[in-house]
Each structure stands twice: as structure tokens, then as C-alpha cells.
Steps between C-alpha positions, in 0.01 A plus 500: 500500500149372441206706370702820435331834435674768291525821704731700273696469178799714397468372141865401492648839588704363792779243497507246785806487723669166422810546718381224733497239222754218530725405209528128431567274205212293363678190627511645852131593485380154395719345769299678772383249761140422408406507870591871510229731370663742256180598317523857634859535382613676184839422348717688256655249265649446157331230297418352163136523390364192323165424339342160429168451324260226606152407383289803596763656725845657508757455775759768571816406688753702696824301488860533600779512243498123450155539336368234736512600867198713584122490509199597294276800546174442684213591270127537557433537127686217324806722465323782316562732794873483424493587130699812593797265555507405131731793425762348731485131405847354453666806650699562815313760702513649848163494672303502823330169572308347787452131585134418551265209558732200537370197311541143621525228238647153468821660374537717812377821656602829339411865519367654180593852393318825444711744297439853626695720260800499270779719636742470208384333176851509350701392801872477437695260716812623674777288338651452846189305612492257208748243642295469820180463295661223293614329820167535685273406209700244304778352715438507875205261495701228325697434821307417816610593850496137610506148356425163656639252247794447270443571132563741216315815394542711188567869565498775236831606350345754263198728529343658193286769663345641184269731691797653678701520180792300641670164470682387810739219582489339842781317678513324836744399771455303823686556826495123566491277194479188715146615592395682182690517174397701193645441156377555143155608613441205732476532879593171670381434855747258660465471877361668812660828596487864403656713230495855376421515130638799310302601192650744252280676244693652209345746255707671228821410680389641834457249785296508819535233769227364726521242778257241627531282810398140433458219750480128419346248741475164323192297593519127557395302194131410502385157382274533196306297246480525122226684314354168378483379860326827589244448222432146626458612861146494641324833548531695827845357577791734574798436273849636435604505132813609314496638146563787263288816499405451136253780425240726650126424498276763347233623745643303793763583760736211445703309245543169323750270673673256265760227541602196293182317606219748446339840549258639757357843581605666827279760674653727761480847652649806332769511771605141424491562124737794547762256630545324165583569138444301184776242456581456869519160666274505806361279775128565557276394789123505467182296488428285195142559386260525209396865505124557442429128475122446468243260360593443138824700532839351586629842601848645460780285638734721701704552815302743714612755764860436405812634668853509363701276734824542310612693195803343335501780241663462160359559153386156389316392188201291601493138387263393222554128563149449640325711235254332267518524124334752274125512561236646272267778607205272423634237744547761772148638463363145527670431835247401767514744795397212730847353443811677629721601209644805679844347562559416134729728301468475123703640216246676277546665162202719416389855424467759777221754470422803715156657532377784721412250773740204477784317333414176323689217332337402171511175302650493150159500330356761739222268617617463860658723759601497866513813718804597703411533868544860616332772703543744214643498151789714628636209705623346176644824363838323476351308206420823314754448222348161410136599451378324185815288472547124508745418778626207707416515871543310825137475595303391809128439531354662813171528683525743792130591493313168459361588156468331162703460286861495616690822449873520450818661628795564271824434688728610218511586131785392271620766256788543259688686774434239770247407765283769661360395839167613645597742781160488673534700822873419512572769240 
């Protein structure tokens, strides 16, 4: 309603009739088809309220019980208009919410939320609903409805749902183990066919069973080249490459593809990215190019407009055979942007430092630094525990924006507890 004029005001003495409001989970709301206008719809839902501070703004999120599936609240005042939500941050609440003003970005198109009112600030879950919440939020998505290649996929056998106050065990059975077999937390896809997968969620000795129909239609094997051959291919040539989804790329929809011969960035749509996970062996088709190549700038070597031709699944460690040795920060800063260094992966040991605007990697004497490429400092929040620390990293130079000097992307950090991989938009 444009240009409204206030004709009367009851000053809050009447309560609106909300009987018409639909009840849906947050997951169901965000799965609304974006081509359907739901901006005049109000939903009754149960959600977790989250708050994240940025530089000069605050984002508030309305998420499902997995603390991930959901959307952020649309603000016209850098989040200050939702300060009333601070009392509910980290809590499970029942509320009225409306999707509004869908936003299109490289990562996809999603409705944003406007919270209308809190119905119950101390919502207590019905214990009978908890198994289905565990299944819907933490288990169901690990098994797809269809597969097109043989391979192995890890599935959860335990769920520690701290927010729900439960720990669950999960077991599986297949109606046809010649098509799909599941053992010790690994789902094995064997041949074309169909099977009914039984999934049992057990909490405090009480079990609830769910079933999922799965079809397998194995694609013919596609001929592919190595990553090094892809790097050496001339620009604007369509190629098919096989490799491991090694890590995400901060501020890009895509991932680094690595095999025994090298590493290259892959750009794709959000729909294609949703088809893969870190550690999977995939066959990618796309156009080899140097993104943003210009006078004096070599550009970013990558495979553009990529599609996933085959996902062979698995949980593979990427090869470091083609990685170069430890490089100093001073050497990286001195790299000439007119020369393409964007397919080199180095092992770097240096100090990470976070500021209000960016993450940087600093030389031992503090005289040189290189900035991590990102749209916001929050995109490297997974590095939060290592701010100010000297760490060893798998490290790529990048130049997505034709600027000087090179910036960098951290693929992974090595810690005492193991390797932590950059999730990018895969997380």
C-alpha cells in the first residue's frame, strides 16, 4: 500500500485476528518457490533468533533448529530497527514472521524476513516432536532422493542437538543392498535401481523410524582431462575436468578443484554448487578463462559457468603433490599482477590478523602484509580462533577484481587438531 494516510488509531486496544495465519517450519518457509509471491503472507513458526555484528550494522537471523537454515531480517536502519530482538537472541521462540523483498545475489535468490511479533518467548518443545525435528534438520538432507553415479557418502550416525537438549543415534537399512548399502556411517551407491532407505532416530532409548525412497540412474562415464591440462588450455575453450572439491572460495560461488597435477578455481551457479560437498570427487564442465583479464592484469584463472557432469561422491583428502613450497609474505606481495599466479597453491606459515574491515596475513617482522579476498570480514569468521596467531596454511593468490596487489584465499589452516578447510559458500 503506497502513500498511506492514517484515518484512525485504536492505540493498541484491539488484538488482530490471526486465525488465518499458516503454521510452517522455517525450513518450509525458505523453501517457498521464489517465483511465488508470498510477501503478503504471515507464518506462525518456531525459530532460533541469532545476531551477528558487522562494521556499522547488525544482522538478525531467524533460523531453524540446525542454527543454519533460515534467512536474515530485512532492515532499513542497519539492523537498529530490530534491537527489540536482542532479548531473544540464542533462544527458541514462537513468532509471527513474514517473508519480504526477495534478494537476488550470486549465491541465489532468497526471501528476507520481517518479524512481526513474538508469540511465546519461552517456547517449550513437545518431546514427541523432537525426533522429527532431528530427522528433518540434521539427517534427512544427508541422503538425496536420487543419485547418478557410484560412490560413497558419509551419513550421520550421531546428532548432538545442543539447542534441543538431546543426543540422538541414527541407524540405517536399505531394502536393496545391491543398489544402496549403508554400513558404519557410509552410504554406498552401487548400481542403477531403486531402494527404500529406513532411517531410525533413537533418543534416550526411544526409536522413531522414517523412510526415504531413493533412485539410482548411473550416468555413462564422461571423458575428462587433468587440472594441469585445464590450466594449460587456451581461454574461451569448453573443457571437462575431474578433481576433488578441495575448499570453498570466499566471496565467490564456487570452489577450488584439485587433483595430483594442480589446482584451479571453479565458478558456478548456486544450484550447481548445491550439488557438491567438500571432499567429493567430481567431473566439471565449463569454459576455461582468465576472469577480469585487462591491460596490465593477468586476471583470475578459472573454469567459468561450470556444471557438475558427474559426482562420484566420497570424502577425499585433496592432493598436495602440485603445491609449491613455503613462500614468504614479502614474496607474495611482490608478485606482478600482469603475470598469472592464480593457479599456484603455496604452503605459508605466517600470522593471521583481523581488523574491522579485513583479514590479513602478516610477515614475521610486521613490515609486509597481504589481504585475504572477501566481501566482508565475516566471510572468514571460520578463522576467528586464530586471530593474532602464527599458523600454517594452504594458500592461493587470487585476483578476481583486476586490482593491485594480489590478494589471497586461504584453502585450509593446519591446527593441532587437524586441518580446517575454508567452507566458502559450501558451508
